[in-house]
LUMRO-89059 format. One record per atom (N, C-alpha, C, O, CB): x, y, z. Coordinates in steps of 0.2 Angstrom, whole numbers, plus 2048, in hexadecimal, padded with zeros to 3 digits. Glycine has a CB too. Example, Ala and Ser with C-alpha at 12.3 -4.5 7.8 and 13.67 -1.06 7.14 Angstrom:
BEGIN
8427E4827 83E7EA827 8427F0827 8477EF82A 8397EA82D 8407F5823 8447FB824 840800827 843806828 8467FD81D 
//
This chain:
BEGIN
2B801DAFB 2B401AAFA 2B101EAF3 2B0024AF2 2AF019B01 2B0018AED 2B2019AE6 2AB019AE5 2A8015AE8 2B6015AE2 2A801FADF 2A301EADB 2A201DAD5 2A801DAD2 2A1021ADB 29D01BAD0 29E019ACC 29B01CACB 29601BACE 29D014ACA 29A025AC7 292029AC4 28F025ABF 289026ABE 293031AC0 291022ABB 28E022AB5 28701AAB8 283018AB5 29501FAAC 289018ABE 283012AC1 280014AC5 27B011AC8 28500BAC3 28301CAC8 27F020ACB 27B024AC7 275023AC8 283023AD0 27C027AC3 276028ABC 271024ABB 26C027ABC 279029AB6 271022AB9 26D01CAB4 26B018ABC 269013ABA 274015AAD 26B018AC2 268016AC8 26301EAC9 25D01EAC7 26F014ACF 266021ACA 25F026AC9 25C029AC6 25702DAC8 25F02AACA 25D028ABE 256029AB8 256024AB8 252024AB3 25602CAB1 25601DABA 251015AB9 24C018ABF 247018ABD 25500BABC 24D01BAC8 24901DACE 245023ACA 23F022ACA 24E01FAD5 247028AC7 24202DAC5 23E029AC0 238029AC2 245033AC1 240025ABB 238022AB8 23401DABA 22F01AAB7 23A020AB2 23701BAC0 233017AC6 22E019AC7 229018AC5 235017ACC 23101FACB 22A023ACE 226029AC9 22002CACB 22E027AD6 22B02AAC2 22602FABE 229035ABE 22803AABA 220030AC0 22D036AC3 22F03FAC6 22E044AC3 22E049AC7 236041AC7 22D043ABB 22F04AAB7 22504BAB8 22204FABC 234047AAC 223049AB6 21C048AB4 217049ABB 21204CABB 21B040AB1 21B046AC1 217047AC8 21B04EAC9 21B050ACF 21903FACF 21F051AC6 220059ACA 21F05BAC7 220061AC9 22405CACC 21B05BABE 219060ABC 21105FABD 20D063ABB 21B061AB6 20F05AAC0 207059AC1 20805EACB 203061ACD 20504DAC2 20C05EACD 20B061AD4 20B068AD5 20A06AADB 20F05EAD7 20C06CACF 20D070ACC 208075ACD 20807BACF 20F06FAC6 20306EAC6 1FF071AC2 1F9077AC8 1F8074ACE 1FA06AABB 1F707EAC7 1F5083AC8 1FB089ACA 1FB08EACC 1EF082ACD 1FF086AC9 20408DACC 206090AC7 20708DAC2 20B08CACF 207097AC7 20A09CAC4 20D099ABC 211094ABD 20E09FAC8 20C09BAB7 212096AB2 217099AB0 21909EAB1 20F094AAB 21A092AAD 220098AAC 220096AA4 21E091AA2 228098AB1 22409AA9E 225097A98 22C096A97 22F099A9C 22209CA92 22F094A94 236093A91 235091A8B 23308BA8B 23A091A94 238094A86 239095A7F 23E090A7B 244092A7A 23B09BA7E 23D08CA79 242085A78 243087A6E 23F087A69 23A07AA7B 24A088A6D 24A086A67 24B07FA65 25107CA65 24F08BA65 24807CA63 247073A60 24C070A5A 24C070A54 240073A5B 24F06DA5D 255069A57 24F065A53 249064A53 25D061A5C 255065A4F 254061A47 25405AA4B 257058A50 25B062A40 24E054A47 25004DA47 25304BA44 255045A46 24B049A47 25604DA3C 25904BA3A 260048A3A 262044A36 25704CA38 26404CA3F 26A04DA3F 26A048A49 265049A4D 26D057A3C 26E045A49 270044A52 275049A54 27A04BA52 27403BA53 27104AA5C 27104EA62 27B04FA60 27D04BA5C 26E048A6C 27D052A62 284056A60 28405AA6A 28005AA6E 28405EA57 28D05CA69 28F05CA6D 289065A74 286066A79 29805DA6A 28C068A6D 285070A6D 27E06EA70 27C072A74 282074A65 279068A6D 274066A6E 274064A75 26F066A78 273062A69 278062A77 27C05EA7E 27C065A85 279065A8B 28605CA7B 27F068A83 27F06EA87 27B071A87 279073A8C 283071A86 279074A81 272077A81 26B075A88 268078A8C 26F075A79 26C06CA86 26506BA89 26606BA91 26106BA95 262064A87 26C06BA93 26F06BA9D 26C073A9E 268075AA3 27C06AAA1 26E076A9A 268080A99 26207EA99 25F081A9D 268085A92 25F079A93 25807BA95 255075A99 24F074A98 25407FA8F 25A071A9D 257070AA2 255070AAA 25106DAAD 25606EAA1 25B076AAB 25B078AB0 257080AAF 252080AB2 262078AB1 258084AAC 253089AAC 24A087AB0 24908AAB5 25208BAA3 246081AAC 24107EAAE 23F079AB3 23A077AB5 24107DAAA 246079AB7 247076ABC 24507AAC2 240078AC6 24D075ABD 24A081AC2 24C088AC6 24308AAC7 24008BACC 252090ABF 240089AC1 23B08DAC1 234088AC5 23008BAC8 239090AB7 234082AC5 23107DAC7 23207DAD0 22E07BAD4 232077AC3 23907EAD0 23A080ADA 238086ADB 237087AE1 241081ADE 23608AAD7 238092AD8 230094ADA 22F099ADB 23B098AD0 22A08DADA 22208BAD9 22208EAD2 223095AD1 21A08EADF 22208AACE 21F08FAC7 21D089AC5 21F083AC7 224093AC1 218089ABF 216081ABC 218083AB5 214088AB2 20D07EABD 21E080AB2 22207DAAD 21F077AA9 21F071AAA 22707BAB0 21E07AAA4 219073A9F 21E074A98 21D078A93 20D074A9D 22506DA9A 22806CA97 229065A92 22905FA94 22C06DA9A 229067A8A 227066A84 22A064A7E 228068A79 22506BA82 22E05EA7D 234060A7A 233061A71 23105CA6D 23905AA7C 236067A70 233066A68 238062A62 23E060A62 23206DA64 235061A5E 239063A57 23806AA50 23306CA4E 23805DA54 23E06BA4D 23B06DA48 23F06BA44 245069A45 239074A46 239069A3E 236065A3B 237069A33 236066A2D 22E064A3E 23906FA33 238073A2B 23F074A27 244072A2A 23507BA2B 240077A21 24407AA20 24A078A1C 248077A16 24407CA25 250078A1D 255077A1B 259071A1B 25C06EA16 25707BA1E 25806FA23 25C06AA24 259065A21 25C061A1D 25D068A2B 253066A21 25105EA1F 25105EA19 250058A17 24A05AA22 251062A13 250062A0B 259063A0B 25B062A06 24A06AA07 25D064A11 262064A0D 26405DA0E 26905CA0A 267069A0F 262057A12 264053A13 25F04EA0C 261049A09 265050A1B 25A051A0B 25704DA05 25C04E9FE 25E04A9FA 24F04FA03 25E0549FD 2640569F8 2670509F8 26504B9F6 26905D9F9 26D0519FB 27304C9FE 2700459FC 2730429F7 27404CA07 26A0429FF 26903C9FB 26603B9F3 2660369F0 266039A00 2620409F2 25F0409EB 2650419E7 26503C9E3 2590469EA 26A0479E7 26F0479E4 26B0509E0 26C0529DA 27203F9E0 2670539E4 2640589E1 26805F9E1 26C0609E6 25F0599E4 2680649DC 26E0679DD 26906C9D9 26C0729DA 2760649DB 26506D9D7 2610759D8 2580749D8 2560709DC 26307B9D0 2560769D6 2510789D6 24B0759D1 2450749D2 25307D9D6 2500769CC 24F0719C2 24C06A9C8 2460699C8 25C06E9BB 2510679CC 25105F9CC 24905F9CF 24405B9CD 25805B9D1 2490639D4 2430649DB 23E0649D6 2390609D7 24306B9E1 23D0699D0 2370689CD 2330629C8 22E0619C6 23606D9CA 23B05F9C6 2390579C3 2370549C6 2320519C4 23B0519C0 23A0539CC 23A04E9CF 2300509D2 22B04D9D0 24204D9D5 2310559D6 2280579D6 2260599DE 2240559E2 22204F9D4 22605F9E0 2210609E8 22105A9EB 2250569EF 2180639E9 21D0589E9 2190529EF 21E04D9EF 21F04A9F4 21104F9EC 22104B9EA 2270489EA 22B0489F1 22C0449F6 22B04C9E5 22E04D9EF 2310509F4 2310549F9 2360559FD 2340519F3 22B0579F8 22B056A01 22A050A03 22C050A09 22505BA06 22704AA02 225044A06 22E041A06 231041A0C 21F03EA00 23103FA02 239041A03 23C043A0B 23F03FA10 23A0489FD 23904AA0B 23B04CA10 23604AA19 239049A1E 23B054A0E 23004AA18 22B047A1D 22F042A20 230041A25 223045A19 23203EA1A 233034A1C 238037A22 237037A28 23A02CA12 23F03AA20 243039A23 24203FA2B 24603EA2F 24903AA1F 23E043A2C 23C04AA31 23D047A37 24004BA3A 23504CA31 23B041A3A 23B042A3F 243039A42 244035A47 231042A40 24603AA3B 24B035A3A 24F031A42 24F02BA43 252039A36 252036A45 254034A4C 252037A51 25503AA55 25C034A4C 249036A51 24803AA59 249032A5D 24C034A62 23D03FA5A 24902FA5D 24B029A62 24F02CA64 24F02FA69 24D022A60 25602BA60 25E02AA62 25D032A67 25F033A6D 26602BA58 259037A65 25A03CA6A 25503CA6F 255042A72 25B041A67 24F039A71 24C036A77 251034A7C 252036A82 247031A74 25402DA78 25902AA7C 25E030A80 25D030A86 25E025A77 262034A7C 26603AA80 26503CA81 26A040A83 26903DA7F 25E03EA82 25C046A84 25B043A8B 25E046A90 25504CA80 25803CA8C 25703AA92 25D038A98 25D039A9E 253036A92 263034A94 268032A96 269039A9B 26B038AA1 26C02FA91 269040A98 26D043A9A 268047AA0 26A04CAA3 270047A93 264045AA1 260043AA8 25B04CAA7 25904FAAC 267042AB2 25904EAA1 255053AA4 24E051A9E 24D04EA99 25A05DAA2 249054AA5 242055AA5 23E055AA1 23A059AA2 24105AAA8 23D052A9B 238056A96 235052A92 23904DA91 23B05BA90 22E051A90 228050A8F 22A04DA83 22B051A7E 22405AA92 22B047A84 22C045A7E 226042A7A 225040A74 233040A7E 221040A7F 21A03BA7C 217043A7A 215043A74 214036A83 217049A7E 21404FA7B 216054A76 21305AA75 214053A80 21D051A71 21F057A71 21A05AA6C 21405BA6B 226056A6F 22105DA69 21C063A63 221064A5B 227063A5A 21D06DA67 21D065A57 224065A51 22006DA4F 21A06FA50 22505CA47 226070A4C 227077A47 225075A41 229073A3D 22E07AA46 21F077A3F 221077A37 21D07BA33 21707BA34 222070A33 22007EA2F 21D084A2B 21E080A21 22307DA1F 224090A2E 217080A1F 21707FA17 21C083A13 21E088A16 211080A15 21C083A0F 21E086A0A 21B08CA08 21E091A06 21F082A05 21408CA08 210091A04 210096A0D 21209CA0E 20708EA00 20E091A10 210096A17 21509AA19 2140A0A1A 212093A1D 21D096A18 22109CA18 2220A2A11 2240A8A12 229099A19 2200A0A0D 21E0A5A06 21A0AAA0A 21C0AFA09 21A0A19FE 2130AAA0F 2100ADA11 2120B1A16 20F0B7A17 20C0ABA12 2190AFA1A 2170B2A20 21D0B6A1C 21B0BCA1B 2180ADA29 2230B4A19 2280B8A16 2270BEA12 22A0C3A12 22A0B4A11 2210BEA10 21C0C3A0A 2190C8A11 2160CEA10 2130BDA06 2190C5A16 2140CAA1C 2180D2A1B 21E0D2A1C 2150C5A27 2140D8A19 2180DDA1A 21F0E0A1F 2240E3A1E 2150E1A1A 2190DEA26 21F0E0A2D 2230DCA2E 2280DEA32 21D0E1A34 2240D8A2C 2280D3A2B 2300D2A28 2350D0A2A 2230D0A2A 22D0D5A20 2320D5A1C 2360DEA1E 23C0E0A1E 22E0D2A15 22F0E2A1E 2330E7A20 2370E6A26 23C0EAA26 22E0EDA21 2370E3A2B 23C0E1A30 2400DEA2F 2430DDA34 23A0DFA35 2430DAA29 2470D8A27 24C0DDA25 2520DDA27 2460D5A23 2480E0A21 24B0E6A1C 24F0EBA1F 2540ECA1C 2460EAA1A 24E0EFA25 24B0F3A2A 2540F1A2E 2590F5A2E 2410F0A2F 2550E9A30 25B0E7A33 25D0E5A2F 2600DFA32 25A0E3A37 2600E5A29 2660E3A25 2690EBA23 26F0ECA22 2630DDA1D 2640F0A21 2620F5A1F 26A0FBA24 26E0FFA23 2590F5A1F 2670FAA2A 2680FFA30 2710FBA35 2750FCA3A 25E0FDA36 2710F5A2F 2790F1A32 27B0F5A2D 27F0F9A2F 27B0E7A31 2790F5A26 27C0F8A1F 2800FCA20 2860FEA1F 2790FAA1A 278100A23 27B10AA25 280109A2A 28510DA29 274112A2A 283105A30 286106A35 28F103A33 294104A37 283103A3C 28F0FEA2B 2950FBA2C 2960F6A2F 29C0F4A30 2980FEA2D 2910F3A31 2920EEA34 2900E6A33 2910E0A35 2900F1A3A 28D0E9A2D 28B0E0A27 2910E3A23 2920E7A1F 27F0DFA20 2970DEA25 29C0E0A22 29B0DAA1B 29C0DAA15 2A20E0A27 2990D6A1E 2990CFA19 2940C9A19 2910C8A1F 29E0CCA1B 2910C5A14 28B0C1A19 28A0BEA11 2890C1A0B 2830C6A1E 28A0B7A13 2830B4A0D 2810AEA0F 2820ACA14 2860B2A05 27C0ABA0A 2780A7A0C 27C0A0A0C 27E09FA07 2710A7A09 27D09BA13 280094A11 27B08FA10 27508FA0E 285092A17 27E08AA11 278085A12 274085A0A 277083A05 272088A1A 26C087A0A 268088A07 26707FA04 26907AA05 26808EA03 263082A00 25E07B9FC 25B0809F7 2590869F6 256076A02 25B0789F2 25807B9EB 25307C9EC 2510829EA 2580779E6 24D0789F0 24507A9F0 2430809F3 23E0829F5 2400749F4 24B0869F6 24708C9FB 24D0919F6 2500979F7 24908BA08 24D08E9EF 24E0969E9 2550959EA 2570959E5 24A0A09EB 2580949ED 2610939EE 2660909E9 26408C9E5 26208E9F5 26B0929E9 27008F9E4 2730929E5 2710989E6 27108C9DE 27908D9E4 2810919EA 2820969EB 28509A9E8 2890919E8 27E0979EF 27F09E9F6 27E0A49F2 2810A89F2 2870A09FB 2760A29EF 2790AA9E9 26D0A89EA 26B0A29EA 2810A89DC 2690AD9EB 2650B09EA 2610B09E1 2620B49DD 2680B59EC 25C0AB9E1 25A0AA9D9 2540AA9DD 2530A99E3 25D0A29D4 24F0AE9D7 2480AD9D7 2430B09DC 23D0B09DB 2470A89D6 2460B29E1 2420B59E8 2450BE9E9 24A0BF9EC 2450AF9F0 2400C39E7 23F0C99E6 2410CC9EE 2460D09F0 2380CA9E4 23D0C99F3 2400CC9FA 2450C99FB 2470CBA01 23C0CBA00 2480C49F9 2510C49FC 2540C59F8 2590C29F9 2550BF9FF 2540C89F2 2570CB9ED 2590D39F0 25F0D59F0 2530CC9E7 2520D89F2 2530DB9F5 2570DD9FB 2590E39FC 2510DC9F5 2580D69FF 25B0D6A04 2640D7A03 2680DAA07 2580D0A06 2650D49FC 26B0D19FA 26E0D79F7 2740D99F7 26B0CA9F5 2670DC9F4 26B0E49F3 26C0E99F7 26F0ED9F5 2670E99EF 2690E99FC 26A0EDA00 2750ECA04 2790F0A05 2610EAA07 2740E5A06 27C0E5A07 2820E6A01 2880E7A02 27E0DFA0A 27F0E69FA 2820E89F7 2820ED9F7 2860EF9F2 2820E79F3 2810F19F9 27F0F99F7 2860FD9FD 2881029FB 2740FC9FA 2880F9A02 28C0FBA06 2920FEA04 297100A07 28C0F6A0B 
//
């Protein structure tokens, strides 16, 4: 007896959709001890690749197992919508090479360009993740956002800064920090050619690494 695995997968997916299997299972577990699974969400500015697909199987198996063990597991898909990957795409599109280009263009216009592509491939993600058979809520998704001023405020927080400095200092003392650099980087985040510029806090970290 032969079996067409692709056809069987599609048949099961259609059946799950017909009976609304995922939402029904979640509803049946309301009131049970909650299980929290922290997920590092992807960016929707790029298409899912093998690494995403592999991780998605793990992110599906763990909550499923917790559900079967008698827990209530809310599973909402998340999106990382801030920072370098979005800005990097806009820098390539507009041929921006430095902070000066951003300032000339204007922060408002630059941010508008970034917001326009944040969810560019969301539908492709939903289709791919669904085809994997992962049970996750796309309708009630969440988005990780952190405005530039909020970033700056968070980074200037003494406890956070002290922790970062301590991390690099201790590893430098133990000769664990052999070599490092900032890769990627965006013009609007004061990074240029893998070097820190105009950012006192980050320069402190760089100096620690240079003193090893």
